[in-house]
C-alpha positions as CSV (number, residue, x, y, z in Angstrom):
1,M,-51.9,114.4,13.3
2,N,-54.7,116.5,14.8
3,T,-57.1,118.5,12.7
4,L,-55.4,121.1,10.5
5,T,-56.6,124.7,10.6
6,I,-55.7,127.3,8.0
7,R,-55.9,131.0,9.0
8,D,-54.5,134.4,8.2
9,A,-51.2,135.2,10.0
10,V,-51.3,138.1,12.5
11,P,-48.5,140.2,13.9
12,E,-48.4,138.0,17.1
13,D,-47.3,135.1,14.8
14,L,-44.0,136.8,14.1
15,N,-41.8,134.6,16.4
16,A,-43.4,131.4,15.2
17,L,-43.0,132.4,11.5
18,V,-39.3,133.2,12.0
19,A,-38.7,129.9,13.9
20,L,-40.4,127.9,11.2
21,E,-38.4,129.6,8.5
22,K,-35.2,128.7,10.3
23,R,-36.3,125.0,10.6
24,C,-37.3,124.7,7.0
25,F,-34.6,126.6,5.0
26,D,-30.8,126.7,5.2
27,L,-30.6,129.5,2.6
28,D,-32.8,132.2,1.2
29,R,-34.7,132.6,4.4
30,L,-37.2,135.4,5.0
31,S,-35.9,137.6,7.7
32,R,-37.7,138.7,10.9
33,R,-37.8,142.2,9.3
34,S,-39.4,140.9,6.1
35,F,-42.0,139.0,7.9
36,Q,-42.8,142.0,10.1
37,H,-43.2,144.2,7.0
38,L,-45.4,141.6,5.2
39,L,-47.6,141.3,8.3
40,T,-48.1,145.0,8.8
41,H,-47.3,147.0,5.6
42,G,-46.8,144.6,2.8
43,H,-49.1,144.2,-0.1
44,A,-49.4,140.5,0.8
45,F,-51.0,137.9,3.0
46,I,-49.6,135.0,4.9
47,L,-51.6,131.8,5.6
48,V,-50.7,129.7,8.6
49,A,-51.4,126.0,9.1
50,E,-51.9,124.9,12.7
51,D,-52.7,121.6,14.3
52,G,-55.2,121.2,17.1
53,D,-52.6,122.3,19.7
54,R,-52.1,125.6,17.8
55,A,-48.6,124.6,16.8
56,M,-47.5,126.2,13.5
57,L,-46.9,123.4,11.0
58,G,-46.6,125.5,7.9
59,N,-47.2,128.8,6.1
60,A,-47.7,130.3,2.7
61,V,-46.6,133.8,1.7
62,V,-48.5,135.4,-1.2
63,L,-47.4,138.7,-2.7
64,L,-50.1,140.8,-4.4
65,H,-49.0,143.2,-7.2
66,R,-50.6,146.6,-7.0
67,S,-50.5,147.5,-10.6
68,T,-51.4,144.1,-12.1
69,P,-53.9,141.3,-11.5
70,L,-51.1,139.0,-10.5
71,A,-50.6,137.3,-7.2
72,R,-47.4,135.4,-6.5
73,L,-46.9,132.5,-4.2
74,Y,-43.6,133.7,-2.8
75,S,-42.8,131.0,-0.2
76,I,-44.3,127.9,1.3
77,A,-42.8,126.2,4.4
78,V,-43.8,123.0,6.1
79,A,-42.3,121.8,9.4
80,P,-40.2,118.7,8.9
81,E,-42.4,116.7,11.3
82,A,-45.5,117.7,9.3
83,R,-44.2,116.6,5.9
84,G,-46.1,113.7,4.4
85,H,-49.4,114.8,6.1
86,R,-50.7,117.1,3.3
87,V,-50.0,120.3,5.1
88,G,-48.5,121.9,2.0
89,A,-51.3,120.7,-0.2
90,T,-53.8,122.1,2.2
91,L,-52.0,125.4,2.3
92,L,-52.0,125.6,-1.5
93,Q,-55.8,125.2,-1.6
94,D,-56.4,128.6,0.1
95,P,-54.0,131.2,-1.4
96,E,-55.6,131.1,-4.9
97,G,-59.1,131.7,-3.5
98,Q,-57.9,134.5,-1.3
99,A,-55.9,136.1,-4.1
100,L,-59.0,136.0,-6.3
101,Q,-61.1,137.6,-3.5
102,L,-58.5,140.4,-3.3
103,A,-58.9,141.2,-7.1
104,S,-56.0,139.2,-8.4
105,S,-56.9,137.3,-11.6
106,Y,-54.3,134.6,-11.5
107,M,-51.5,133.2,-9.4
108,P,-48.8,131.2,-11.2
109,I,-46.8,128.8,-9.1
110,E,-43.0,128.9,-9.5
111,D,-40.7,126.1,-8.4
112,R,-37.0,126.2,-7.5
113,P,-35.3,123.0,-8.8
114,D,-33.2,122.6,-5.6
115,A,-36.2,123.1,-3.3
116,P,-37.4,120.1,-1.3
117,P,-41.0,119.1,-2.1
118,P,-43.2,120.9,0.5
119,Y,-46.5,119.7,-0.9
120,S,-46.9,116.4,1.0
């Protein structure tokens, strides 16, 4: 796998975010409308993992709560072909730092028991 780059998502990433969501999840997918809201109006940030060819290999959606110092890792997605290459682990390194920079004091990580492990 080429060098992995982590960056903030931008509105031009909308199609790639929706496509990755469809590839990663059968149920409980974020909709195009939800991604669009998060990218433009939401109190959140989305990190994107790309390889050297600028192909989106993963993303992490972090929600920021306006009235509390809490940030929530809402979703993490890793492309099937990128699993086992530490894409999820690399994505998880950045959200906490960004949340703290945006004045959130802590960010607990929740886990669904039926979710496949995205962290490899």
